[in-house]
C-alpha positions as CSV (number, residue, x, y, z in Angstrom):
1,M,0.0,0.0,0.0
2,R,1.4,3.4,-1.0
3,S,0.4,6.8,0.1
4,L,1.5,10.2,-1.2
5,I,2.3,12.6,1.6
6,S,5.3,14.3,0.1
7,I,6.7,14.7,-3.5
8,A,9.8,12.9,-2.1
9,D,7.6,9.7,-1.9
10,L,7.9,9.4,-5.6
11,T,11.0,8.8,-7.6
12,N,11.7,10.7,-10.8
13,D,10.9,7.5,-12.8
14,E,7.6,7.2,-11.0
15,I,6.7,10.8,-11.7
16,E,7.4,10.2,-15.4
17,E,5.2,7.1,-15.2
18,I,2.4,9.1,-13.8
19,F,2.9,11.7,-16.6
20,A,2.7,9.0,-19.2
21,L,-0.6,7.8,-17.7
22,A,-1.9,11.4,-17.8
23,D,-1.0,11.6,-21.5
24,A,-3.2,8.5,-22.1
25,V,-6.1,9.8,-20.0
26,E,-8.8,8.9,-22.5
27,K,-7.7,5.3,-22.3
28,L,-7.9,5.4,-18.5
29,R,-11.4,6.8,-18.7
30,A,-12.5,4.2,-21.2
31,D,-11.0,1.3,-19.1
32,R,-12.9,2.6,-16.0
33,V,-9.8,1.5,-13.9
34,A,-11.5,2.6,-10.7
35,G,-14.7,0.7,-11.2
36,G,-16.2,-0.4,-7.8
37,Q,-13.7,1.8,-5.9
38,I,-14.7,4.6,-3.4
39,M,-12.7,7.7,-2.6
40,A,-13.4,9.7,0.5
41,T,-12.5,13.4,0.6
42,L,-11.8,15.0,4.0
43,F,-11.1,18.7,3.7
44,Y,-10.5,20.6,7.0
45,E,-9.8,23.7,5.0
46,P,-11.6,25.4,2.1
47,S,-10.9,24.1,-1.4
48,T,-12.3,24.4,-4.9
49,R,-9.9,23.2,-7.5
50,T,-8.1,20.5,-5.6
51,R,-11.3,18.9,-4.2
52,L,-13.4,19.1,-7.3
53,S,-10.5,17.9,-9.6
54,F,-10.0,14.8,-7.3
55,E,-13.7,14.0,-7.3
56,S,-13.9,14.5,-11.1
57,A,-10.9,12.3,-11.6
58,M,-12.3,9.5,-9.5
59,Q,-15.7,9.6,-11.3
60,R,-14.1,9.7,-14.7
61,L,-12.2,6.6,-13.8
62,G,-15.5,4.8,-13.0
63,G,-15.3,5.2,-9.2
64,S,-17.5,6.9,-6.7
65,V,-17.0,9.6,-4.1
66,I,-18.1,10.1,-0.5
67,S,-17.4,13.4,1.1
68,C,-17.9,15.5,4.2
69,S,-18.3,19.0,2.8
70,D,-17.6,20.7,6.1
71,M,-15.4,18.9,8.6
72,K,-16.5,21.4,11.3
73,A,-19.9,19.8,11.1
74,S,-18.4,16.3,11.4
75,S,-17.5,14.3,14.5
76,T,-14.4,16.5,14.7
77,A,-16.6,19.1,16.3
78,K,-17.4,16.5,19.0
79,G,-13.7,16.0,19.8
80,E,-12.9,13.1,17.5
81,T,-9.2,12.8,16.9
82,I,-7.7,12.7,13.4
83,A,-6.4,9.2,14.2
84,D,-9.9,7.9,14.9
85,T,-11.3,9.7,11.8
86,A,-8.7,8.0,9.6
87,K,-9.4,4.5,11.1
88,V,-13.2,4.9,10.7
89,V,-13.3,6.5,7.2
90,S,-10.7,4.1,5.8
91,S,-13.2,1.3,6.5
92,Y,-15.7,3.1,4.2
93,A,-13.4,3.9,1.3
94,D,-10.5,2.6,-0.8
95,V,-8.5,5.8,-0.8
96,L,-8.6,9.0,1.3
97,V,-7.8,12.5,0.1
98,V,-7.1,14.8,3.0
99,R,-6.5,18.5,3.4
100,H,-5.7,19.8,6.9
101,N,-4.7,23.1,8.4
102,W,-2.1,21.4,10.7
103,D,1.4,20.8,9.5
104,G,2.0,17.0,9.2
105,A,-1.6,16.1,10.0
106,V,-2.0,14.1,6.7
107,R,1.1,12.0,7.5
108,A,-0.4,11.2,11.0
109,M,-3.7,10.1,9.4
110,A,-1.8,7.9,6.9
111,E,-0.2,6.1,9.9
112,H,-3.7,5.1,11.2
113,A,-5.5,4.5,7.9
114,D,-5.8,1.0,6.3
115,V,-6.0,2.5,2.7
116,P,-3.8,4.8,0.7
117,V,-3.9,8.5,1.8
118,I,-3.2,11.4,-0.5
119,N,-2.0,14.7,0.8
120,A,-4.1,17.5,-0.6
121,G,-2.3,20.2,1.4
122,D,-1.3,20.2,5.1
123,G,-0.8,23.6,6.7
124,S,2.2,25.4,5.1
125,R,4.1,22.2,4.6
126,E,3.5,20.5,1.2
127,H,1.0,20.0,-1.6
128,P,2.5,17.2,-3.6
129,T,-0.3,16.7,-6.1
130,Q,-0.1,20.4,-7.0
131,T,3.6,19.9,-7.6
132,L,2.7,17.1,-10.0
133,C,0.3,19.3,-11.8
134,D,3.0,22.1,-12.0
135,L,5.7,19.8,-13.4
136,Y,3.2,18.3,-15.9
137,T,2.2,21.8,-17.0
138,L,5.9,22.8,-17.5
139,R,6.6,19.6,-19.4
140,K,3.6,20.0,-21.7
141,E,4.3,23.7,-22.4
142,K,8.2,23.7,-22.4
143,G,9.3,20.1,-23.1
144,D,12.2,18.7,-21.0
145,L,12.4,20.1,-17.5
146,K,16.2,20.0,-17.4
147,G,17.8,23.4,-18.0
148,L,14.5,25.4,-17.7
149,T,14.7,28.6,-15.6
150,V,11.6,29.1,-13.4
151,V,11.0,32.2,-11.3
152,L,9.2,31.6,-8.0
153,C,7.4,34.7,-6.9
154,G,5.8,36.0,-3.7
155,D,5.3,34.0,-0.5
156,L,8.1,31.5,-0.6
157,K,8.1,30.9,3.1
158,N,4.5,29.9,3.9
159,G,3.2,28.8,0.5
160,R,2.9,25.0,0.7
161,T,3.2,24.6,-3.1
162,I,6.6,26.2,-3.2
163,H,8.8,23.9,-1.0
164,S,7.9,20.7,-2.7
165,L,8.1,22.4,-6.1
166,V,11.6,23.8,-5.6
167,Y,12.9,20.3,-4.6
168,A,11.2,18.7,-7.6
169,L,12.6,21.3,-10.0
170,A,16.1,20.6,-8.6
171,R,15.6,16.9,-9.0
172,F,14.9,17.4,-12.7
173,G,17.8,19.8,-13.2
174,A,15.9,23.1,-13.6
175,N,17.3,26.4,-12.5
176,V,15.3,28.4,-10.0
177,V,15.1,32.2,-9.4
178,T,13.6,33.2,-6.1
179,L,11.7,36.6,-6.0
180,A,10.2,36.8,-2.6
181,A,8.1,39.4,-0.9
182,P,9.8,41.0,2.2
183,G,9.8,38.6,5.1
184,M,8.6,35.7,2.9
185,E,12.0,34.4,1.6
186,L,12.8,30.8,1.0
187,P,13.8,29.3,4.3
188,Q,17.5,28.6,5.0
189,Y,17.0,24.9,5.5
190,V,15.6,24.7,1.9
191,I,18.7,26.5,0.6
192,D,20.9,24.2,2.6
193,R,19.2,21.1,1.3
194,L,19.5,22.3,-2.3
195,E,23.2,22.8,-1.8
196,R,23.8,19.6,0.1
197,E,21.7,17.2,-2.0
198,Y,21.7,18.8,-5.5
199,D,24.9,20.8,-5.5
200,Y,23.0,24.0,-6.1
201,G,24.6,27.4,-5.4
202,Q,23.1,30.9,-5.2
203,S,24.0,34.3,-6.7
204,P,22.1,37.6,-7.0
205,V,20.2,38.5,-10.1
206,A,21.0,41.8,-11.8
207,S,18.8,44.6,-10.3
208,D,17.2,45.6,-13.6
209,D,16.3,42.1,-14.7
210,L,12.9,41.9,-13.1
211,T,11.7,45.5,-12.6
212,A,8.7,44.7,-14.8
213,V,7.5,42.3,-12.0
214,V,8.6,44.1,-8.8
215,T,10.1,47.5,-8.2
216,E,12.2,46.5,-5.2
217,T,14.2,43.6,-6.7
218,D,16.4,41.3,-4.6
219,A,16.2,38.0,-6.5
220,L,18.5,35.0,-6.2
221,Y,19.5,32.6,-8.9
222,L,19.8,28.9,-7.8
223,T,21.5,26.6,-10.2
224,P,23.7,23.5,-10.2
225,K,27.4,24.0,-9.7
226,Q,27.1,27.8,-9.7
227,P,30.0,29.4,-7.8
228,H,28.6,30.9,-4.7
229,Q,31.6,31.7,-2.5
230,L,31.5,35.3,-3.7
231,A,28.3,35.7,-1.6
232,L,30.6,35.4,1.5
233,F,32.3,38.8,1.2
234,T,32.5,40.7,4.5
235,Q,34.1,43.9,3.4
236,V,33.2,46.9,1.2
237,D,34.9,45.6,-2.0
238,K,33.8,47.4,-5.2
239,V,35.3,44.7,-7.4
240,I,33.4,41.9,-5.8
241,Q,30.2,44.1,-5.6
242,A,30.5,44.6,-9.4
243,R,30.9,40.9,-10.0
244,L,27.9,40.2,-7.8
245,S,25.7,42.7,-9.6
246,T,26.4,41.2,-13.0
247,M,26.8,37.5,-12.2
248,A,23.3,36.5,-13.1
249,A,22.3,39.2,-15.6
250,G,20.5,38.5,-18.9
251,L,18.9,35.2,-17.9
252,R,16.3,33.6,-20.1
253,Y,13.2,33.1,-18.1
254,D,11.0,30.2,-19.2
255,A,8.3,30.5,-16.6
256,F,7.0,32.7,-13.7
257,Y,5.3,30.8,-10.9
258,M,3.2,33.4,-9.0
259,T,1.8,32.7,-5.5
260,R,-1.2,34.3,-3.9
261,K,-0.7,37.6,-2.0
262,Q,-1.8,36.3,1.4
263,K,-2.5,39.6,3.2
264,E,-3.0,37.8,6.5
265,R,0.6,36.7,6.3
266,M,2.3,39.8,5.0
267,K,4.3,41.7,7.6
268,D,2.9,45.1,8.7
269,G,4.6,47.9,6.9
270,A,5.3,46.0,3.7
271,T,5.1,48.5,0.9
272,A,2.6,48.2,-1.9
273,N,5.2,47.6,-4.6
274,S,7.1,45.0,-2.6
275,Y,5.0,42.1,-3.7
276,P,5.7,40.8,-7.2
277,T,2.9,41.4,-9.7
278,I,2.5,40.6,-13.4
279,G,0.6,43.0,-15.7
280,A,1.0,45.3,-18.6
281,D,4.7,46.0,-18.0
282,F,5.5,42.3,-18.1
283,L,3.4,41.7,-21.2
284,N,5.1,44.6,-23.1
285,E,8.7,43.6,-22.3
286,R,10.3,41.7,-25.2
287,R,12.5,39.6,-23.1
288,F,9.4,37.9,-21.6
289,Q,7.7,37.2,-25.0
290,D,8.1,33.4,-24.5
291,T,7.8,33.3,-20.8
292,V,4.7,31.5,-19.5
293,V,2.9,32.6,-16.3
294,M,1.7,30.0,-13.8
295,H,-0.3,30.3,-10.6
296,P,-1.8,27.6,-8.3
297,L,-4.9,29.9,-7.8
298,P,-6.9,31.5,-6.3
299,R,-5.3,34.8,-7.0
300,V,-5.8,38.2,-5.4
301,D,-4.3,41.2,-7.3
302,E,-0.8,39.8,-8.0
303,L,-2.0,38.8,-11.6
304,S,-3.7,41.4,-13.8
305,P,-6.8,40.2,-15.6
306,E,-5.2,41.3,-18.9
307,V,-2.8,38.4,-18.6
308,D,-5.9,36.1,-18.9
309,N,-6.2,36.7,-22.6
310,D,-2.6,36.5,-23.4
311,R,-1.1,33.2,-24.7
312,R,1.5,33.3,-21.9
313,G,-1.1,33.1,-19.1
314,I,-1.5,29.4,-18.7
315,Y,-2.8,29.2,-15.2
316,F,-6.3,28.1,-16.2
317,K,-4.8,25.4,-18.4
318,Q,-2.6,24.5,-15.4
319,A,-5.8,24.0,-13.3
320,A,-7.4,21.9,-16.0
321,Y,-4.4,19.6,-16.1
322,G,-5.2,18.8,-12.5
323,V,-7.9,16.3,-13.6
324,P,-5.7,14.0,-15.9
325,V,-2.8,14.2,-13.5
326,R,-4.9,13.1,-10.5
327,M,-6.6,10.4,-12.6
328,A,-3.1,9.1,-13.4
329,L,-2.1,9.3,-9.8
330,L,-5.1,7.3,-8.6
331,K,-4.4,4.7,-11.3
332,F,-0.8,4.5,-10.1
333,L,-1.7,4.1,-6.4
334,F,-4.3,1.5,-7.2
335,D,-1.7,-0.5,-9.2
336,Q,0.7,-0.3,-6.2
337,R,-1.7,-2.3,-4.1
338,T,-1.2,-5.3,-6.3
339,L,2.6,-5.3,-5.6
340,T,3.8,-8.0,-3.2
341,R,5.2,-6.8,0.1
342,S,8.7,-7.9,-1.0
343,T,8.7,-5.6,-4.0
344,R,7.1,-2.6,-2.4
345,K,9.2,0.4,-2.0
346,K,10.5,0.8,1.5
347,D,11.3,4.1,3.2
348,P,14.9,4.5,4.5
349,S,15.1,4.0,8.2
350,P,15.8,7.4,9.8
351,D,17.8,7.8,13.0
352,H,15.5,8.6,15.9
353,A,16.1,10.2,19.3
354,S,14.9,8.6,22.6
355,L,11.3,9.4,23.5
356,C,12.5,11.8,26.2
357,G,13.6,15.3,25.4
358,P,12.5,18.0,23.0
359,K,9.2,18.1,21.2
360,C,8.7,19.8,17.9
361,R,9.0,23.6,18.1
362,N,6.5,24.3,15.4
363,A,3.4,25.5,17.1
364,N,1.2,24.4,14.2
365,C,2.6,20.9,14.0
366,V,0.2,18.0,14.5
367,T,2.5,16.6,17.3
368,V,1.8,19.8,19.2
369,K,-1.9,20.2,18.3
370,E,-2.9,16.6,18.9
371,P,0.0,14.5,20.2
372,I,-2.3,11.5,20.9
373,S,-2.6,10.9,17.2
374,T,1.2,10.9,16.6
375,E,4.2,8.9,17.6
376,R,6.7,11.0,19.6
377,R,10.0,10.9,17.8
378,L,12.6,13.1,16.1
379,D,14.8,12.3,13.1
380,L,18.4,13.3,13.6
381,S,21.1,14.3,11.1
382,F,24.3,16.2,11.0
383,A,24.3,19.5,9.1
384,D,27.7,19.6,7.4
385,D,27.3,23.3,6.6
386,I,27.5,24.3,10.3
387,G,28.6,21.1,12.0
388,A,25.4,21.0,14.1
389,L,23.3,18.1,15.2
390,I,19.8,18.8,13.7
391,A,16.5,17.4,14.9
392,R,13.8,17.1,12.4
393,C,10.1,16.5,13.0
394,P,9.1,13.7,10.7
395,Y,5.5,15.0,10.5
396,C,6.0,18.7,9.7
397,D,9.7,18.8,8.6
398,H,10.5,21.6,11.1
399,R,14.2,21.5,12.1
400,F,16.2,22.9,15.0
401,K,19.7,22.5,16.6
402,V,20.2,20.0,19.4
403,E,22.1,21.6,22.3
404,L,22.2,18.8,24.9
405,V,22.7,15.0,24.2
406,G,22.8,12.0,26.5
407,Q,23.6,8.3,26.5
408,V,20.6,6.2,27.6
409,T,22.8,3.4,29.0
410,S,25.0,5.4,31.3
411,K,22.4,8.1,32.0
412,R,24.9,10.8,31.3
413,Y,24.5,14.1,29.4
414,C,26.7,16.8,27.9
415,T,26.6,19.8,25.6
416,Y,26.8,18.6,22.0
417,D,30.0,19.5,20.2
418,V,31.2,18.7,16.7
419,A,34.4,17.4,18.3
420,F,32.7,14.2,19.4
421,A,30.2,13.8,16.5
422,D,31.5,10.3,15.9
423,T,30.6,9.3,19.4
424,V,27.1,10.7,19.1
425,R,26.8,8.8,15.8
426,D,27.6,5.6,17.6
427,W,25.0,6.3,20.2
428,M,22.5,7.0,17.5
429,S,23.2,3.8,15.6
430,N,23.0,1.8,18.8
431,G,19.7,3.4,19.9
432,E,21.4,4.9,22.9
433,L,21.0,8.6,22.1
434,A,18.7,11.0,24.0
435,V,18.3,14.7,23.4
436,F,17.1,17.4,25.8
437,D,15.8,20.9,25.7
438,S,17.6,22.0,28.9
439,I,19.8,20.8,31.8
440,K,16.8,20.9,34.1
441,E,14.9,18.5,31.8
442,S,17.9,16.1,31.6
443,E,18.4,16.0,35.3
444,E,14.7,15.6,36.1
445,L,15.0,12.4,33.9
446,G,17.8,11.1,36.1
447,Y,20.8,12.0,33.9
448,E,24.1,13.2,35.4
449,P,26.7,15.4,33.5
450,Y,29.8,14.0,31.8
451,K,33.0,15.4,33.1
452,S,34.6,18.3,31.1
453,G,38.3,19.4,31.2
454,P,39.6,22.2,33.4
455,Q,38.6,25.7,32.3
456,R,40.6,28.9,32.0
457,V,39.2,32.4,31.9
458,L,40.1,34.2,28.6
459,M,38.3,37.5,29.2
460,G,36.8,39.1,32.3
461,E,34.0,41.6,32.5
462,A,36.2,44.6,32.1
463,E,38.1,43.2,29.1
464,I,34.8,42.3,27.4
465,R,33.5,45.8,28.0
466,T,36.6,47.4,26.6
467,A,36.6,45.1,23.5
468,L,33.0,46.1,22.7
469,T,33.8,49.8,23.1
470,D,36.8,49.4,20.8
471,I,34.7,47.5,18.2
472,S,31.9,50.2,18.4
473,Q,34.5,52.9,17.7
474,Q,35.9,51.1,14.8
475,I,32.4,50.6,13.3
476,L,31.7,54.3,13.6
477,R,35.0,55.1,12.0
478,D,34.2,52.9,9.0
479,C,30.5,53.7,8.7
480,Q,29.7,55.9,5.7
481,D,26.1,56.7,6.7
482,L,25.0,56.1,10.2
483,G,21.4,56.5,9.1
484,R,21.7,53.3,7.0
485,L,23.6,51.2,9.6
486,T,22.0,47.9,10.6
487,I,23.5,45.7,13.3
488,L,22.6,42.0,13.2
489,G,23.4,39.6,16.0
490,V,23.5,35.8,15.7
491,R,21.1,34.4,18.3
492,S,21.7,34.2,21.2
493,V,25.0,35.5,22.6
494,G,25.8,37.3,19.3
495,S,22.4,39.0,19.6
496,R,23.2,40.3,23.1
497,L,26.6,41.6,22.0
498,A,24.9,43.4,19.0
499,Q,22.6,45.1,21.4
500,R,25.5,46.3,23.5
501,I,27.3,47.6,20.5
502,A,24.2,49.4,19.4
503,G,23.9,50.9,22.9
504,E,27.5,52.2,22.7
505,I,26.8,53.8,19.3
506,E,23.6,55.4,20.6
507,A,25.4,56.8,23.6
508,R,28.0,58.5,21.4
509,H,25.8,59.8,18.6
510,K,22.4,60.0,20.3
511,R,21.0,57.9,17.5
512,K,20.1,54.2,17.8
513,P,21.1,52.1,14.8
514,E,18.6,49.6,13.3
515,L,19.0,46.4,15.3
516,G,18.1,42.8,14.3
517,E,18.7,39.2,15.0
518,I,19.5,36.1,12.9
519,E,18.4,32.7,14.0
520,I,19.8,29.6,12.3
521,Y,17.8,26.4,12.5
522,G,15.6,28.0,15.2
523,S,11.9,28.0,16.0
524,G,11.1,31.5,14.9
525,D,11.8,33.9,12.0
526,E,15.3,33.6,10.6
527,L,15.6,37.4,10.5
528,K,13.7,39.8,12.7
529,R,13.9,43.2,14.4
530,I,15.0,43.8,18.0
531,A,13.2,46.5,19.9
532,P,12.4,48.8,16.9
533,A,12.0,52.5,17.7
534,D,8.8,52.4,15.7
535,P,6.5,49.5,16.9
536,D,4.7,49.6,13.6
537,A,7.9,49.2,11.6
538,G,7.6,46.7,8.7
539,P,9.8,43.7,8.1
540,L,13.6,44.3,8.4
541,S,14.9,45.4,5.0
542,L,18.6,45.1,4.3
543,K,18.6,46.6,0.9
544,D,21.4,49.2,0.5
545,R,22.2,49.0,4.2
546,E,25.6,48.9,5.9
547,V,25.3,45.7,7.8
548,I,27.4,44.7,10.8
549,L,27.1,41.0,11.6
550,V,27.9,40.2,15.2
551,D,28.8,36.8,16.8
552,D,30.5,35.8,20.0
553,V,33.1,33.3,18.6
554,I,34.3,32.4,15.1
555,F,36.0,29.1,14.6
556,T,35.2,27.1,11.4
557,G,33.1,29.9,9.9
558,R,30.2,27.6,9.1
559,T,27.7,29.6,11.2
560,I,28.8,32.8,9.6
561,K,28.3,31.3,6.2
562,S,24.7,30.3,7.0
563,A,24.1,33.8,8.5
564,L,25.4,35.5,5.3
565,S,23.2,33.3,3.2
566,I,20.1,34.5,5.2
567,I,21.3,38.1,4.8
568,F,21.6,37.9,1.0
569,R,18.3,36.2,0.6
570,S,16.7,39.0,2.6
571,G,18.0,41.9,0.6
572,R,21.0,43.2,-1.3
573,P,23.0,45.2,1.3
574,K,25.5,47.9,0.5
575,S,28.1,46.1,2.5
576,V,28.5,43.4,5.2
577,R,31.2,43.5,7.8
578,L,31.8,41.0,10.5
579,A,32.4,41.7,14.2
580,V,33.3,38.9,16.7
581,L,34.4,39.0,20.3
582,I,36.8,36.1,20.0
583,D,38.5,34.7,16.9
584,R,39.8,31.2,17.4
585,G,42.0,31.3,14.3
586,H,41.0,28.0,12.6
587,R,38.8,28.5,9.5
588,E,37.1,26.1,7.0
589,I,35.2,28.8,5.3
590,P,37.1,31.8,3.9
591,V,35.5,34.5,6.0
592,K,37.7,37.1,7.7
593,P,36.3,39.2,10.6
594,N,36.7,43.0,10.2
595,Y,36.5,43.7,14.0
596,V,37.9,41.3,16.6
597,G,37.9,41.7,20.4
598,K,40.6,39.1,21.0
599,N,42.5,36.5,19.0
600,I,42.8,33.2,20.8
601,P,44.3,30.3,18.7
602,S,42.8,27.0,19.9
603,S,42.4,23.4,18.8
604,E,39.4,21.4,17.7
605,T,39.4,19.6,21.1
606,E,38.9,22.9,22.9
607,R,35.7,24.9,23.3
608,V,35.3,28.6,24.0
609,R,32.2,29.9,25.6
610,V,31.1,33.5,26.2
611,K,28.9,34.0,29.2
612,L,26.9,37.2,29.6
613,R,25.0,38.4,32.6
614,E,21.8,38.7,30.7
615,L,21.8,35.0,29.8
616,E,23.5,33.6,33.0
617,Q,21.1,34.8,35.7
618,G,23.3,37.8,36.7
619,E,26.6,36.0,36.6
620,P,29.4,38.5,35.6
621,D,30.5,38.6,32.0
622,H,33.4,36.3,31.2
623,A,34.7,34.1,28.4
624,V,36.2,30.7,29.2
625,I,38.2,28.0,27.3
626,Y,38.2,24.4,28.3
627,S,39.1,21.0,26.8
628,I,36.4,18.8,25.6
629,V,36.4,15.3,27.1
630,N,34.9,13.0,24.6
631,P,32.2,11.0,26.4
632,S,33.5,7.8,24.9
633,D,36.8,8.5,26.6
634,S,35.4,9.4,30.0
635,V,36.4,6.8,32.6
636,D,34.8,8.5,35.6
637,T,31.3,7.7,34.5
638,G,30.3,6.7,38.0
639,S,31.3,10.0,39.6
640,R,28.5,12.1,41.1
641,D,30.6,15.3,41.4
642,A,31.4,15.9,37.7
643,E,32.3,19.4,36.8
644,R,29.9,21.2,34.5
645,P,31.3,24.5,33.3
646,A,30.1,24.0,29.8
647,L,26.6,23.2,30.9
648,N,25.6,26.0,33.4
């Protein structure tokens, strides 16, 4: 039995097989391949095209449909869980088509259903059948998908059609240009996955390339094997800036994929011309004469009605393709039921954390909304780009960094560090790994800390204060326009240091610079304002700003690389300069800080930690260095008086 929850559930060959079936849709209709079959549609959110196209597809295949037109009027209103709903309705039908407002809810229902389940959209996560329709439309209109350049426009953060589409385009070798509305950029974890799995890099698109679509242009070009190290500059360098501004100029655009202007999700203060729109300017520009326009619909005002009558506006044709594609998908899934268990495709076995520890941090995840219908688990992986241990919710795909790990057998815990990643991998493979949200949680579960090496104070409170004052003065000396200065701190210590630097600048010039925070693999927005002077200020814009990126310690440079990627996806700054309190000297990524409080050469077996009074319950500021004792080498596992300087 096969379900379709994510576009990743299908191989490229299987997608092509479905397209071949869609091309022969009249034969499917004549053969009545779904005769005697029943489809149940369960839509917890409004739908017109998806629901009706599924029901039309099933009936054209000779099957029948049962439906609950308003799930709020079903047993859900009486408190029935989605797990129970799936169990009951799967006894009435041969396939379920489900749309839900919770992220991951359809996957949870598939775990409890006895028949195939098709995801018709779950929260802001995925809409795989829409992706199939989009790929089929491109294939019918443009031929081979490989080498096409597709511009994704509008809400690239929340639109559930976008994430599955961008992965699918990468799988088939297409190039992608992202043209996001402010605050709605493609998430960093999507960029990381494109780079890691498909060898995609990013570079800016020339500023005048897309002015017919949006006035404020900060588009990025994502393509296989495109050099992207130039996006890591951290100094005002006119030569590099010139190369960046022309690197992706003069592209041939094969398709624009517009998304709905979701006003309820747009940040307050976003300007009227900040959301991409297609109208007369687009139609009249010669370079777009062969560029098709797609949209999953419904639209608001991001598409002008005059595009409807132009041959390039194919969104109604795109919607019509939904019926043959969904007919083909149903035929494909029905055929899969005849496969023997031995030939059925099996999902790879992910690595899971122990049932203790963190829960998913996505407030709209089904595991948070209705944990009784889900299995508590997290999939773990190592992010090579920043060396972090990443926890991923298998239901909603939300990811966050793991800070504390433990070994189930010894009941010991420690702060995760890349230096003993191999040990943690061994724990993971042996089913002995536990992860925690806090020291308090780990100790409440009966875990004791591993022993760490002796610590040495690198900087005291006075030295840290002096270093930040010196850095602030250097920033002021180099700043060309204080009115366009933005200071960004990497959460959480870097963010606190950024606030102190901003305070120093304000004290000297009686003017507070714009202040923001970057969060990498966190639970909130990747880029946000900190204490804006105007409470009604719109999303943080970095376009033409002098940006100072602040962090506490730089070692490999991986974290800075990810932070810079977030910066350049959020706007084209005039310059980016890097300020760190401590530079450990080693570097894997070619990033050089402009401002350094103290240089401390150190080895990979040592850890440097900056402790600030705001984060340490009033403890004086200080920075310490200590040796990391690999848990696998610890012999004093029975000791109850282990030191814990790294864990306080």
